[in-house]
Phi, psi and omega in degrees: 000130178257131178251139179275136172262128183258147176269189183296332180273357180087012179264151180292120180267315179199181178235154179229137177279128180237154182287134176290337179295321182273311188261356183267016182265166176285155179289126180250098187296322181292324178293317178297321179297316179299319181292317180295317180296318178295320179296316180292325179293323179286340180279342180287147178270141179267090183243022176282152180212156179281141177285142177255180180297329181285334182269346178272129182270000000 
């Protein structure tokens, strides 16, 4: 499978040979959703903390 590489203007600059095993599959929307959700969850910072006696009024 040959993939087109586009330049800044959106025109085909060159082609790259890609494996059909990796890129020749059908689009799996649920798998892409799982990957995006996992990526976004890992990007969040874990800044929660337990309240102590001094922070409770």
